[in-house]
Every structure is written in C-alpha cells, then in structure tokens.
C-alpha positions in Angstrom: 15.1 29.9 -5.5 18.5 28.8 -6.3 19.0 27.2 -3.1 16.0 25.2 -3.5 17.3 24.0 -6.7 20.7 23.4 -5.4 22.5 25.7 -7.3 25.5 28.6 -6.8 25.0 32.3 -8.3 25.5 32.6 -11.9 26.1 28.7 -12.1 23.3 28.6 -14.9 24.1 31.8 -16.6 25.0 31.1 -20.1 24.1 27.4 -19.8 21.5 26.5 -22.7 18.4 24.8 -22.0 19.5 21.8 -23.8 22.4 21.4 -21.6 20.4 22.3 -18.4 17.5 19.9 -18.8 19.8 17.3 -20.3 17.5 16.6 -23.0 16.7 17.7 -26.7 13.2 16.0 -26.6 11.2 18.8 -28.0 7.9 17.0 -26.1 9.5 17.8 -22.6 7.6 20.4 -21.1 10.0 23.1 -20.3 11.5 22.8 -23.8 8.5 22.6 -25.6 7.1 25.8 -23.9 10.4 27.8 -24.8 9.8 26.7 -28.7 6.5 27.4 -28.3 7.3 31.1 -26.8 9.7 31.5 -29.5 6.8 31.0 -32.2 4.8 33.9 -30.5 3.0 32.2 -28.3 2.3 32.5 -24.3 2.4 29.5 -22.4 1.3 28.2 -19.2 2.5 24.7 -17.7 2.7 22.7 -14.6 6.0 20.7 -14.0 8.2 18.9 -11.5 12.2 19.1 -11.4 14.9 18.2 -8.8 12.0 17.1 -6.4 10.2 20.5 -6.3 7.0 21.4 -8.3 6.5 24.6 -10.4 3.9 26.7 -12.0 5.8 28.1 -15.3 5.0 31.0 -17.7 6.9 31.6 -20.7 6.1 34.7 -23.4 7.8 35.8 -26.1 10.9 38.3 -25.8 10.6 41.0 -28.1 12.8 44.2 -29.4 11.8 47.3 -30.0 10.5 46.5 -33.5 8.3 43.7 -32.2 10.7 40.9 -33.5 11.1 38.0 -31.1 14.8 37.6 -29.5 14.0 35.4 -27.1 12.1 34.1 -24.2 11.0 35.8 -21.0 9.7 33.2 -17.9 9.0 33.0 -14.5 8.5 29.5 -12.6 6.3 29.8 -9.2 7.6 27.0 -6.8 4.1 25.3 -5.6 5.7 22.4 -4.2 3.9 23.0 -0.5 0.4 23.5 -2.1 0.8 20.0 -4.6 2.1 18.4 -1.4 -1.3 19.4 0.4 -3.2 18.3 -3.1 -1.3 14.8 -2.7 -1.9 14.1 1.1 -5.7 15.1 0.2 -6.3 13.1 -2.5 -4.5 10.3 -0.4 -7.3 10.8 2.4 -9.8 10.6 -0.2 -8.6 7.2 -1.7 -8.5 6.1 1.8 -12.0 6.9 2.6 -13.1 5.7 -0.7 -11.0 2.2 -0.1 -12.7 2.1 3.5 -16.1 2.5 2.3 -15.5 -0.5 -0.2 -14.6 -2.6 2.8 -17.4 -1.8 4.4 -19.9 -2.6 1.2 -17.7 -5.9 1.4 -19.0 -6.3 5.1 -22.2 -5.6 4.3 -22.3 -7.8 1.2 -20.3 -10.9 3.2 -22.7 -10.7 6.1 -25.6 -11.1 4.0 -23.8 -14.2 1.7 -22.8 -15.6 5.1 -26.6 -15.7 6.3 -27.6 -17.2 2.7 -24.6 -19.6 2.3 -24.5 -20.9 6.1 -28.3 -22.4 6.1 -27.7 -25.0 2.8 -24.1 -25.4 3.8 -25.4 -26.9 7.7 -28.1 -28.3 5.9 -25.6 -30.4 3.6 -23.4 -31.0 6.3 -26.5 -32.9 8.4 -27.2 -34.9 5.6 -24.0 -35.8 5.1 -23.7 -37.2 8.9 -27.3 -38.8 8.1 -25.9 -40.7 5.2 -22.9 -42.0 7.2 -25.0 -43.2 10.0 -27.3 -45.2 7.2 -24.1 -46.3 5.3 -24.2 -49.7 3.9 -20.7 -49.9 3.0 -17.4 -48.3 3.4 -17.4 -46.4 0.0 -20.5 -45.0 0.5 -19.3 -43.6 4.2 -16.2 -42.3 2.8 -18.4 -40.4 0.0 -20.3 -38.9 3.0 -17.3 -37.9 4.8 -15.8 -35.7 1.9 -19.0 -34.3 1.3 -18.9 -33.3 5.0 -15.2 -32.2 5.0 -15.9 -30.1 1.7 -18.8 -28.3 3.3 -16.6 -27.5 6.2 -14.4 -26.0 3.9 -17.1 -23.8 2.5 -18.5 -22.5 6.1 -14.6 -21.9 7.0 -14.0 -20.0 3.6 -17.3 -17.8 4.6 -16.2 -17.1 8.0 -12.6 -15.7 6.9 -14.3 -13.7 4.3 -16.3 -12.3 7.1 -13.7 -11.7 9.2 -11.5 -10.2 6.8 -14.4 -7.6 5.7 -14.9 -6.7 9.4 -12.3 -3.9 9.6 -13.8 -1.5 13.0 -15.1 -3.1 16.1 -13.0 -6.0 16.7 -10.5 -5.7 19.6 -6.6 -6.1 19.4 -6.4 -9.7 20.5 -3.0 -12.0 21.1 -2.9 -14.2 18.2 -0.9 -16.9 16.3 0.6 -15.7 12.9 0.1 -18.9 11.7 -3.5 -18.8 11.9 -3.8 -15.4 10.3 -1.4 -16.7 7.3 -4.2 -19.6 7.2 -7.0 -17.6 7.1 -5.7 -15.4 4.4 -4.8 -18.1 2.2 -8.1 -19.7 2.3 -9.4 -16.5 0.7 -6.5 -16.5 -2.4 -5.3 -20.4 -2.5 -7.9 -21.4 -5.1 -7.2 -18.3 -7.4 -3.3 -19.1 -7.2 -3.7 -22.6 -7.9 -5.8 -21.7 -11.1 -3.0 -19.5 -12.2 -0.3 -22.5 -11.5 1.2 -20.3 -8.7 2.8 -22.8 -6.1 2.8 -21.6 -2.3 5.4 -23.1 -0.1 4.4 -21.9 3.9 7.0 -22.6 6.8 5.3 -21.0 9.8 6.1 -22.8 13.0 3.7 -23.5 15.3 5.8 -22.4 18.4 6.4 -18.8 17.7 5.6 -16.0 20.2 1.7 -14.6 19.9 1.5 -11.1 18.5 -1.0 -8.8 19.7 -3.0 -7.7 16.7 -5.9 -6.6 14.7 -6.5 -10.1 12.7 -8.5 -8.8 10.2 -5.9 -5.6 9.4 -3.0 -8.3 9.5 -5.1 -10.3 6.8 -5.3 -7.4 4.7 -1.8 -6.7 4.9 -0.7 -10.2 3.8 -3.6 -10.2 0.9 -1.8 -7.2 -0.3 1.5 -8.5 -0.4 0.2 -11.8 -1.7 -2.0 -10.0 -4.7 1.4 -8.2 -5.4 3.4 -11.3 -5.8 1.0 -13.0 -8.0 1.1 -10.2 -10.2 4.7 -10.4 -10.3 4.8 -13.9 -10.8 1.8 -13.7 -13.7 4.0 -10.9 -15.7 7.3 -12.8 -15.6 5.7 -16.3 -16.2 2.4 -16.3 -18.4 2.3 -19.8 -18.2 3.4 -22.4 -15.8 6.8 -22.4 -14.5 9.0 -24.4 -11.9 10.1 -20.7 -10.3 6.0 -19.4 -10.3 6.0 -19.9 -6.4 5.3 -17.7 -3.4 7.1 -18.5 -0.2 5.9 -17.4 3.1 8.2 -17.9 6.1 7.9 -16.7 9.8 10.4 -16.8 12.3 11.0 -14.9 15.8 14.0 -12.5 16.1 15.6 -11.6 19.3 16.0 -8.1 19.6 18.0 -5.9 22.3 15.2 -5.7 24.8 12.5 -7.7 23.0 11.4 -10.3 20.3 9.7 -9.6 17.0 7.5 -11.8 14.6 8.8 -11.2 11.2 6.6 -13.0 8.4 8.2 -12.8 5.0 6.5 -13.0 1.7 8.9 -13.7 -1.1 8.6 -14.1 -5.2 10.4 -14.8 -7.9 8.5 -12.7 -10.1 9.8 -9.3 -12.0 11.1 -7.4 -8.8 11.6 -4.0 -8.3 13.6 -1.4 -9.9 16.2 0.0 -7.7 15.0 3.5 -8.6 11.6 2.7 -7.2 12.6 1.0 -4.1 12.6 4.0 -2.2 9.0 5.4 -3.5 7.3 1.7 -3.4 5.4 2.7 0.1 4.7 6.0 -1.2 0.6 6.5 -1.8 -0.2 6.3 -5.5 3.2 4.9 -6.6 2.7 1.7 -9.0 4.7 -0.3 -10.7 1.9 -2.4 -12.6 1.5 -2.0 -16.4 -1.3 -0.2 -18.2 -2.0 1.9 -14.7 -3.4 -1.2 -13.1 -4.2 -0.7 -9.2 -4.3 2.8 -7.6 -1.3 2.2 -5.7 -2.2 2.6 -2.5 -2.0 -1.4 -1.4 1.2 -1.2 0.2 1.0 2.3 1.7 -2.2 1.1 3.5 -0.3 -2.0 4.8 2.6 -0.1 5.9 0.1 2.0 7.7 -1.7 -0.8 9.2 2.0 -2.1 10.2 3.2 0.9 11.7 -0.4 1.2 13.8 0.7 -2.1 15.4 4.4 -0.9 16.1 6.1 -2.9 13.6 7.7 -2.2 10.4 7.4 -3.1 6.3 10.2 -3.8 4.6 11.2 -4.7 1.2 14.3 -6.6 -0.5 14.3 -6.6 -4.2 16.4 -7.5 -7.6 14.7 -6.3 -10.6 13.8 -9.4 -12.7 14.9 -12.1 -10.0 12.7 -11.5 -6.8 10.8 -9.6 -4.4 11.0 -10.2 -0.6 8.9 -8.0 1.6 9.1 -8.2 5.3 6.4 -7.7 8.3 8.2 -7.1 11.5 5.6 -7.1 14.4 6.2 -7.0 18.4 5.8 -10.3 20.2 3.1 -10.2 22.9 5.1 -10.2 26.2 5.4 -13.6 27.7 3.2 -15.3 25.3 4.0 -18.5 23.1 2.1 -20.7 20.7 0.8 -23.5 21.3 
C-alpha cells in the first residue's frame, strides 16, 4: 500500500489529515468522511488519490466507555476494476457513436435520393434557359442557378461519403480533396459565426493511403473543437477569430510524412490538460458539453492509418493539432 502511494514506512505517522491531503475543505471526500465518523457515523465512499482509485470505509473509534476518541478506516485499492470499467464504458460509447454514424448514413442516403432528383431537374432547366437566353444577363442568372445547384449536389455527395464509414477501401488520396470535402460540410456554419478559414494545402503534396471518410471525420472533429474554442474566446466578430489549415510534406529518416495542421487562436488548452487531452471522456468544454470522445476516436483512426495525432497549445492563446500520415510510396499529387 505504501509503495502504491510512493510512501516510506512511518512517513505519515503523526501527520494530520489536513497536512497529508493538503486541504482543510470539509467538503473534500476524505476529510468529510472522517468528520462524519467523529460524529458517530459509519461512512463509505469512493475516491481517487495519487492516480489510484479507492473504496474507503471509516468508522468511529470508541474507548471502553463508548466515547468516540478517533476514527478507524480502511481503503481498498480498486484501480484495476475502475480501469476495466472505464475501458468498458469507452467501448460502449464508441459503439453508440458508431450506431449514430450508421443512422446518419441511412438518413443521408435517403436525403441524397430525395434531393438529387429535384436538383438535377433544376440544373436541366438552367441549361435550357441558357440555350434560349435572349440576353447575356439572363444567361448569367441561369449560369449562377446551375452553379449553386451543382454546389448542393456536391454537399450531398460529401455528406453521404462522410457518413459511410465501412465498406470503402483505403485509397491513395490527395489531402487537398479531403480538406475541401470536409470544409464543404462546415463552411456555412463557420461563416455564420464569423470565423475566417485560411487554407494552405499545396497541390503537389505526396498522396496518402487512407480511408477518406474516416480522415474527414478526424478533420471534422478538429475543426469543431477549434470552432468551439474561438466562439468561447470571441463571442462576437474579431480579426483573430480564424482557423488556419496547412499541409506540408516532411522528410523522415527513411520515408516521408504528410502533416496536416489545424490551428486556432481560441482559448487554448491548459498545461495540466495537455497530457490527458486524448484520453477517453476527457473534455475541456464548459457545462459538460460533449462526451470527451472526439479526440480519442480521432487519435484511434490516425493510429490505424499508421500515423500520429499531436497537439501544441498555450492556454488563452492558441491550439495547434498535427495529423501526421505516411505518404504513399512514390505517389505525388497532380
């Protein structure tokens, strides 16, 4: 028990609870339990201390006359059981997330069929108008109608591709297309919230072998987090309310990686949270918004692709996430 807490024999003998737990807050579980026991109550509670989980029990300690002269307690280390419970909860949450994606896929498929037919009709009528246009002005209006209809059709296709997580093979893909398709799904929302997006993704980068829809999910998670951080720091319009997306090829010892970076000038991440940010159920969002699974799932996807997901941040200044993917051997973009 002493080893698990990093203590030496007799190191805590004679030390008060106040000093050991470094608090005099009567609401702290460890302190509250002993105070209640001194009032004659039997107390059981679960607590976490020094990265260990404990089930603790505290009883009044009485003398021969029945007077309370102290407390008697025992703490059982249940860290392994709690770890297994957290892993089980993580798997269940991931299953629920997958089920939601499948539901979105079914919905998107139905929506695509319902929308594509009238959109196709709009484009056909726009072409007919252009052929019979009596003036350049009318031809220009018809061309705009056709362009906007094409944009709707493209958004529907991207939504359908995003929702289809299974059954599609890994392909050699240019990261520029993945970035563009992801932005088409969230660009309108970002514009509405006055968030500027700057994209610097060269077209001659090496291709990456990936599951395009899964990589869209990773980028969507990073962009959503950046959006939340910017809205928290800048509720109104601000010149610093922007997201920057860059991509570069980085030579390694024996290979090349393609690094996609998503940076925002939002609230940043506290130093104490940087080591936990990819843990399941870890969230920095206020009012318990979000389940804390987005980055955990994103990291899992990137790892399955043989890559890494990392973060740099300064609290109150910025957050910068890097997605590093191995380049497909000898493949370069057009």
